[in-house]
Every structure is written in structure tokens, then in C-alpha cells.
LUMLOKE-326116 format. One record per residue (C-alpha): residue number from 1; x, y, z; residue in one letter; chain. Coordinates in steps of 0.05 Angstrom, whole numbers, plus 5000, padded with zeros to 4 digits. Each point is the difference from the previous one (the first is absolute). Layout:
LUMLOKE-326116
NODE  seq    xx    yy    zz  type  mol
NODE  NUM     X     Y     Z     A    A
...
***
This chain:
LUMLOKE-326116
NODE  seq    xx    yy    zz  type  mol
NODE    1  5372  5882  6160     M    A
NODE    2  5057  4958  4977     K    A
NODE    3  4963  4937  5018     S    A
NODE    4  4940  5024  4960     L    A
NODE    5  5043  5010  4939     R    A
NODE    6  5031  4932  5011     Y    A
NODE    7  4931  4967  5003     W    A
NODE    8  4975  5038  4939     V    A
NODE    9  5062  4980  4961     S    A
NODE   10  4992  4928  5022     L    A
NODE   11  4927  5000  4980     M    A
NODE   12  5018  5029  4931     M    A
NODE   13  5053  4946  4989     V    A
NODE   14  4951  4946  5021     L    A
NODE   15  4947  5028  4954     A    A
NODE   16  5049  4999  4941     L    A
NODE   17  5020  4929  5016     V    A
NODE   18  4927  4979  5001     L    A
NODE   19  4988  5035  4934     V    A
NODE   20  5058  4964  4967     F    A
NODE   21  4979  4933  5029     I    A
NODE   22  4929  5011  4976     G    A
NODE   23  5023  5014  4929     C    A
NODE   24  5005  4933  4966     A    A
NODE   25  5049  4993  4943     K    A
NODE   26  4976  4982  4930     A    A
NODE   27  4995  4925  4989     P    A
NODE   28  5048  5000  4941     E    A
NODE   29  5024  4928  5010     A    A
NODE   30  4928  4974  4998     E    A
NODE   31  4985  5044  4939     Q    A
NODE   32  5061  4972  4963     K    A
NODE   33  4982  4929  5019     A    A
NODE   34  4929  5009  4975     A    A
NODE   35  5026  5032  4936     Q    A
NODE   36  5047  4941  4988     A    A
NODE   37  4942  4951  5012     A    A
NODE   38  4958  5039  4950     M    A
NODE   39  5055  4998  4948     D    A
NODE   40  5009  4925  5010     T    A
NODE   41  4925  4988  4993     A    A
NODE   42  4995  5041  4936     V    A
NODE   43  5062  4968  4969     S    A
NODE   44  4972  4931  5017     A    A
NODE   45  4938  5016  4959     G    A
NODE   46  4949  5016  5055     A    A
NODE   47  4969  5052  4955     D    A
NODE   48  4979  4943  4952     K    A
NODE   49  4991  4939  5044     Y    A
NODE   50  4982  5029  5069     A    A
NODE   51  4968  5066  4982     A    A
NODE   52  4950  5000  5058     A    A
NODE   53  5053  4988  5052     D    A
NODE   54  5045  5053  4968     L    A
NODE   55  4944  5051  4999     D    A
NODE   56  4985  4988  5073     A    A
NODE   57  5074  5008  5018     A    A
NODE   58  5004  5064  4960     K    A
NODE   59  4942  5029  5039     K    A
NODE   60  5036  4986  5066     V    A
NODE   61  5063  5030  4970     W    A
NODE   62  4963  5063  4979     E    A
NODE   63  4971  5006  5070     S    A
NODE   64  5069  4995  5031     A    A
NODE   65  5027  5052  4951     E    A
NODE   66  4943  5048  5018     A    A
NODE   67  5015  4991  5074     Q    A
NODE   68  5074  5012  4986     M    A
NODE   69  4984  5065  4963     K    A
NODE   70  4958  5023  5059     E    A
NODE   71  5059  4982  5046     K    A
NODE   72  4959  4949  5038     K    A
NODE   73  5060  4955  5008     Y    A
NODE   74  4970  4956  5054     K    A
NODE   75  4942  4981  4955     E    A
NODE   76  5044  4995  4938     A    A
NODE   77  5048  4949  5029     K    A
NODE   78  4949  4944  5009     P    A
NODE   79  4967  5019  4935     A    A
NODE   80  5066  4989  4963     Y    A
NODE   81  5009  4934  5036     E    A
NODE   82  4930  4980  4977     Q    A
NODE   83  5015  5023  4929     A    A
NODE   84  5064  4958  5000     K    A
NODE   85  4961  4938  5023     A    A
NODE   86  4946  5013  4948     A    A
NODE   87  5051  5007  4944     F    A
NODE   88  5034  4936  5023     E    A
NODE   89  4932  4966  4998     K    A
NODE   90  4989  5025  4929     A    A
NODE   91  5068  4975  4978     A    A
NODE   92  4985  4932  5031     A    A
NODE   93  4932  4997  4964     A    A
NODE   94  5034  5009  4932     V    A
NODE   95  5018  4926  4993     E    A
NODE   96  4928  4979  5015     A    A
NODE   97  4975  5052  4950     G    A
NODE   98  5049  4975  4947     K    A
NODE   99  4978  4928  5011     K    A
NODE  100  4927  5019  4994     A    A
NODE  101  5012  5041  4937     A    A
NODE  102  5041  4943  4970     T    A
NODE  103  4945  4950  5016     D    A
NODE  104  4947  5045  4969     E    A
NODE  105  5042  5013  4938     A    A
NODE  106  5014  4926  4992     T    A
NODE  107  4926  4983  5007     A    A
NODE  108  4982  5055  4950     A    A
NODE  109  5051  4976  4948     V    A
NODE  110  4977  4927  5009     T    A
NODE  111  4927  5022  4990     A    A
NODE  112  5020  5038  4938     L    A
NODE  113  5034  4939  4970     E    A
NODE  114  4938  4959  5011     E    A
NODE  115  4954  5054  4973     A    A
NODE  116  5044  5008  4938     W    A
NODE  117  4997  4926  4987     K    A
NODE  118  4924  5006  5000     G    A
NODE  119  5003  5059  4952     V    A
NODE  120  5047  4963  4953     E    A
NODE  121  4952  4939  5000     A    A
NODE  122  4941  5044  4982     V    A
NODE  123  5042  5035  4946     A    A
NODE  124  5016  4932  4968     K    A
NODE  125  4926  4984  4999     K    A
NODE  126  4981  5064  4964     V    A
NODE  127  5063  5005  4958     E    A
NODE  128  4962  4999  4934     K    A
NODE  129  4959  5060  5022     K    A
NODE  130  5062  5040  5023     M    A
NODE  131  5026  5019  4931     K    A
NODE  132  4992  5075  5012     A    A
NODE  133  5031  4997  5070     Q    A
NODE  134  5054  4949  4985     K    A
NODE  135  5057  5050  4996     A    A
NODE  136  4978  5034  5065     A    A
NODE  137  4992  4933  5034     W    A
NODE  138  5070  4977  4979     D    A
NODE  139  5031  5065  5024     A    A
NODE  140  4964  4999  5067     D    A
NODE  141  5015  4926  5010     A    A
NODE  142  5074  5012  4989     K    A
NODE  143  5002  5062  5044     A    A
NODE  144  4959  4964  5054     F    A
NODE  145  5050  4942  5002     G    A
NODE  146  5059  5048  5006     E    A
NODE  147  4967  5043  5053     N    A
NODE  148  4978  4939  5040     L    A
NODE  149  5072  4974  4999     K    A
NODE  150  5025  5068  5023     A    A
NODE  151  4948  5002  5056     A    A
NODE  152  5023  4931  5024     K    A
NODE  153  5072  5022  5001     E    A
NODE  154  4982  5065  5035     M    A
NODE  155  4965  4967  5059     I    A
NODE  156  5064  4987  5040     A    A
NODE  157  5029  5070  4991     A    A
NODE  158  4937  5043  4998     D    A
NODE  159  4937  4963  5021     A    A
NODE  160  4958  5063  4997     L    A
NODE  161  5023  5016  4930     G    A
NODE  162  4984  4929  4979     A    A
NODE  163  4931  5007  5030     K    A
NODE  164  4989  5065  4961     A    A
NODE  165  5024  4966  4936     K    A
NODE  166  4951  4943  5014     A    A
NODE  167  4944  5052  5004     G    A
NODE  168  5020  5025  4931     E    A
NODE  169  5000  4929  4972     L    A
NODE  170  4932  4987  5029     K    A
NODE  171  4973  5056  4958     A    A
NODE  172  5027  4965  4937     V    A
NODE  173  4965  4936  5021     I    A
NODE  174  4934  5036  5012     E    A
NODE  175  5005  5035  4932     K    A
NODE  176  5010  4934  4964     W    A
NODE  177  4948  4963  5041     E    A
NODE  178  4948  5051  4978     A    A
NODE  179  5023  5000  4928     A    A
NODE  180  5001  4924  4995     L    A
NODE  181  4932  4995  5034     K    A
NODE  182  4971  5045  4946     E    A
NODE  183  5033  4959  4946     L    A
NODE  184  4974  4935  5029     A    A
NODE  185  4930  5028  5004     A    A
NODE  186  5001  5026  4928     A    A
NODE  187  4969  4953  4950     P    A
NODE  188  5048  4969  4951     A    A
NODE  189  4999  5032  4931     K    A
NODE  190  4975  4952  4948     P    A
NODE  191  5052  4983  4949     E    A
NODE  192  4989  5032  4933     A    A
NODE  193  4975  4950  4949     K    A
NODE  194  5048  4986  4944     K    A
NODE  195  4973  5004  4930     K    A
***
């Protein structure tokens, strides 16, 4: 009888040991590493310049968080490792994204300069017909020059902002191209005869 108790006790102890071994602990180190990688990616500007990579990394992060809440620690650990790698990839893609945005903004500003030169040339040709719009033209020309200069200066610090400003300036060009085209097509008013 004593040996039976001994074996039952031994089996209970072994069962408890197996239960504790089977329970994995939460992958807190991996979670913190993934969180730090996410913070680094966001502070580097991945939300602006590598949005697709950042969104993909956030999906992996959310999956890992869901597994953590369900206490599926074995599945959560590699998911956090994948999230960390994805956030690092997003952070690395920021430089390429910034370069692409800078190149696009530079091209847009250069195209605006050329287009504005064309608008100014047409404006000089129809200057006599522009009497009614002269004040508006002068104001827009001055504002366009200032905004174009601001967009050029903005490219290095905020290429996406410069690109947005270029879009606004393009609308000014389109407005004046249409107005000047109408003026050019309008027949010249005959001069009043002096008596």
C-alpha cells in the first residue's frame, strides 16, 4: 500500500513537472524588440516614405499581439520576430522612399518652372488684351514666384510637402493657361476713331 502511494505521488509530481514544462512563458523580450523596431521605423518616417512596408509590418505585429492575448506564446514568439524584421525592413526602405520623393518633387518643380515660362511668354503676347485681368495676373505671378521658391527650399526637408505645393502651383498654371488661351482667341477690339 505504501508503494502504491509512493508511485501515485511520484506520478503526480511528474505530471506537474510536465505541465510546467509545457507552459511556455510569454515572449516579452521579442515583443519589446519588435516594439522598439516599430518605434524606430515610425520615427524614421516610414509612415510617409515606406507606408506599404510599414502597413505589412503592422499586420504581422497585430497578429502577434492577438496570439499573445490568446496565450499562444509558441506562435507569438516567431510572429514578434517576423514583425521586428518587417519593421526593420520598413525603416531601411525610408531612405529609398525619401530619395524617390525628392526626385519626384525636383522633377515637378522643374516642370513648373518651364510651364510658367511658357505662361509668361503667352501673357506678354496678349498683354494688351489683359487690361481687366492685369491686377490678378500681377498678384498671381508674384505669389507663384514666392511659392515656387518656397517649394524649392522645401524639397530637402520635406519632399512630400514640396510635391503637394507643386500640385497647388500647377493649378495656378492651368488657370492662367486657360485664361490666356481665351484672350489670345478673342478678336482684338478695334480702336475707337478719334474725331
